[in-house]
C-alpha positions in Angstrom: 0.1 0.1 0.1 1.4 3.4 -1.0 2.0 5.8 1.9 2.8 9.5 1.9 4.3 10.6 5.2 2.5 7.7 6.6 -1.0 8.7 5.3 -3.1 6.1 3.7 -4.0 6.9 0.1 -7.8 7.6 -0.5 -9.4 8.9 -3.6 -12.2 11.1 -2.1 -13.5 11.8 -5.6 -15.0 8.5 -5.8 -17.1 9.2 -2.6 -20.7 10.2 -3.1 -21.9 13.4 -1.2 -23.2 11.5 1.9 -20.0 9.5 2.2 -17.8 12.5 1.7 -19.8 14.3 4.4 -19.4 11.5 6.7 -15.6 11.4 6.2 -15.4 15.0 6.9 -17.6 14.8 10.0 -15.6 11.9 11.6 -12.1 13.5 10.7 -13.2 16.8 12.2 -14.4 15.2 15.5 -11.2 13.3 15.7 -9.1 16.5 15.1 -11.4 18.6 17.5 -11.0 16.0 20.3 -7.1 16.0 19.7 -7.0 19.8 19.7 -9.0 19.9 23.0 -6.8 17.4 24.7 -3.4 18.7 23.8 -4.0 22.4 22.8 -1.1 22.4 20.5 -0.9 24.5 17.2 -3.4 27.3 16.8 -3.7 26.3 13.2 -5.9 23.4 14.2 -8.4 25.7 16.0 -8.7 28.2 13.0 -9.0 25.5 10.3 -11.5 23.6 12.5 -13.7 26.7 12.7 -13.6 27.1 8.8 -14.3 23.3 8.3 -17.3 23.4 10.7 -18.8 26.4 9.0 -18.5 24.9 5.5 -19.6 21.4 6.6 -22.8 22.9 8.1 -23.7 24.3 4.8 -22.7 21.4 2.8 -24.9 19.1 5.1 -27.8 21.5 4.8 -27.6 20.9 1.1 -27.9 17.2 1.4 -31.1 17.3 3.2 -32.7 19.8 0.7 -35.2 18.1 -1.8 -33.7 17.4 -5.2 -37.0 16.9 -6.9 -38.5 19.9 -8.8 -42.0 20.2 -9.9 -41.0 18.8 -13.2 -39.3 15.8 -11.8 -42.5 15.0 -10.0 -44.4 15.4 -13.2 -41.9 13.2 -15.1 -42.4 10.4 -12.5 -46.2 10.7 -12.5 -46.6 10.6 -16.2 -44.1 7.7 -16.5 -46.2 5.8 -14.0 -49.3 6.6 -16.0 -48.0 5.2 -19.2 -46.7 2.1 -17.4 -50.3 1.5 -16.1 -51.8 2.2 -19.5 -49.3 -0.4 -21.1 -49.9 -2.8 -18.3 -53.7 -2.5 -18.5 -53.5 -3.2 -22.4 -51.3 -6.2 -21.9 -53.6 -7.6 -19.0 -56.7 -7.1 -21.2 -55.2 -9.0 -24.1 -54.1 -11.8 -21.8 -57.6 -12.2 -20.5 -58.8 -13.6 -23.8 -56.1 -16.4 -23.6 -58.5 -19.0 -22.7 -61.3 -18.2 -25.2 -61.9 -20.9 -27.7 -64.0 -19.0 -30.3 -62.1 -18.9 -33.5 -62.1 -15.2 -34.3 -61.4 -14.1 -30.7 -58.6 -16.7 -30.4 -56.9 -15.3 -33.7 -57.2 -11.8 -32.4 -55.7 -12.8 -29.2 -52.8 -14.7 -30.9 -52.1 -11.8 -33.0 -51.9 -9.2 -30.3 -50.2 -11.5 -27.8 -47.5 -12.3 -30.4 -46.9 -8.6 -30.8 -46.8 -7.7 -27.2 -44.4 -10.3 -26.1 -41.8 -8.5 -28.1 -42.2 -5.6 -25.5 -42.3 -7.6 -22.3 -40.4 -5.9 -19.5 -40.2 -2.5 -21.3 -41.7 -0.6 -18.5 -38.7 -1.4 -16.3 -36.3 0.0 -18.9 -34.8 3.6 -18.6 -36.9 6.5 -20.0 -35.3 6.6 -23.4 -35.6 2.8 -24.0 -39.2 2.7 -22.8 -40.1 5.8 -24.9 -38.6 4.1 -28.1 -40.4 0.8 -27.4 -43.8 2.3 -26.6 -43.7 4.5 -29.8 -42.6 1.4 -31.9 -45.5 -0.6 -30.4 -47.9 2.2 -31.2 -46.8 2.3 -34.8 -47.1 -1.5 -35.2 -50.5 -1.3 -33.7 -51.7 1.1 -36.5 -51.3 -1.7 -39.1 -54.5 -3.1 -40.4 -53.8 -6.7 -39.0 -53.6 -5.4 -35.5 -56.3 -2.8 -35.9 -58.6 -5.8 -36.9 -57.6 -7.7 -33.7 -58.1 -4.8 -31.5 -61.5 -4.1 -32.9 -62.4 -7.8 -32.3 -61.5 -7.5 -28.7 -62.7 -4.0 -28.2 -59.5 -2.7 -27.1 -59.2 0.5 -29.3 -59.9 2.8 -26.4 -57.0 1.2 -24.4 -54.6 1.9 -27.1 -55.8 5.5 -27.3 -55.1 5.7 -23.5 -51.6 4.5 -24.1 -51.1 7.1 -26.8 -52.3 9.8 -24.6 -50.2 8.7 -21.7 -47.2 8.5 -23.9 -47.7 11.9 -25.3 -48.0 13.5 -21.8 -44.7 11.7 -20.8 -42.9 13.1 -23.7 -44.0 16.7 -23.1 -42.9 16.3 -19.5 -39.6 14.8 -20.5 -38.9 17.8 -22.9 -39.8 20.2 -20.2 -37.4 18.5 -17.9 -34.6 18.7 -20.4 -35.1 22.4 -20.9 -35.0 22.8 -17.0 -31.7 20.9 -16.8 -30.0 23.0 -19.5 -30.7 26.2 -17.5 -29.9 24.7 -14.1 -27.5 26.6 -12.0 -24.7 24.5 -10.6 -25.3 23.7 -6.8 -23.2 25.6 -4.2 -22.4 22.2 -2.8 -19.6 21.7 -5.4 -17.7 24.7 -4.3 -18.2 23.7 -0.5 -16.9 20.3 -1.2 -13.8 21.8 -2.8 -13.2 24.1 0.2 -13.7 21.2 2.6 -11.3 19.1 0.7 -8.7 21.8 0.8 -9.0 22.2 4.7 -9.1 18.5 5.3 -5.9 17.9 3.0 -4.1 20.8 4.8 -4.9 19.3 8.3 -4.0 15.8 7.2 -0.6 17.1 5.7 0.0 19.2 8.6 -0.4 16.4 11.1 1.8 13.9 8.9 4.5 16.6 8.6 4.6 17.3 12.4 4.5 13.4 13.1 7.5 13.2 10.7 9.4 16.3 12.1 8.8 15.5 15.8 8.7 11.6 16.3 9.0 12.2 20.1 5.6 13.9 20.1 3.6 10.8 19.9 0.2 12.4 20.1 0.7 13.6 16.6 1.3 10.0 15.5 -1.8 8.9 17.3 -4.0 11.5 15.5 -2.4 10.5 12.1 -3.2 6.8 12.8 -6.8 7.7 13.9 -7.2 9.6 10.6 -5.8 6.6 8.7 -8.3 4.4 10.4 -11.3 6.5 9.2 -9.8 6.9 5.8 -9.5 3.1 5.5 -13.3 2.7 5.9 -13.8 4.7 2.7 -11.5 2.8 0.5 -12.7 0.6 -2.4 -16.3 1.4 -1.8 -18.6 0.8 -4.8 -21.1 3.6 -5.0 -24.5 2.6 -6.6 -26.5 5.6 -7.7 -30.0 5.6 -8.7 -31.1 9.0 -8.7 -33.0 11.6 -10.7 -31.7 11.3 -14.4 -29.4 13.9 -15.8 -29.3 15.3 -19.3 -29.8 13.1 -21.3 -32.3 11.4 -19.0 -30.9 8.1 -17.8 -32.2 5.4 -15.4 -35.7 5.6 -14.1 
């Protein structure tokens, strides 16, 4: 393991906001306890004050809702088109046991088409949109129009078309909102916190190296290393609001 002045390496850029916040909190508490117990360099006191101020603002941002009105609208219209597709599929499936020839043929025709779109509602926004639009185009063909008429399902196809149109409108509005979105203050706060944290970490490591007889510096360094080690090689799985272009649902 590579060490720099006895400091365990850690790429903090791979941490999500919550993990970064927790790393800063734990480290600040360790340094504050050290500073209170030993009352050494005044630089610890001044830097801790700065760190506390920035960390408070950064954590406030974590608890603010990220969902705008358009995000809510996007989620709602997506659920509505999922419901419309699910209803159409379920109604077609309801004819699976009917033996009457014309009805059975209509069922076979529609069931054969719909199986190509199984699971599409669980796909991301783009793939589902593409899939539903393709399905609606197929359903306009005379063969499927005849089958729909036989099973009296035309109104449910119309419902799916309407739901799809509403989703696409909400999707476009959300893209427009994202284009004009002002970057969050949390990015700058994170940079400032990182700079203070790195300074305190380096200062502690240098003092440990320069004054080996002052074992309390080594103890603090080791405590900070223990904290850092808990955040190494963490795999962050994100399932959040889609960014431009819209991603996972």
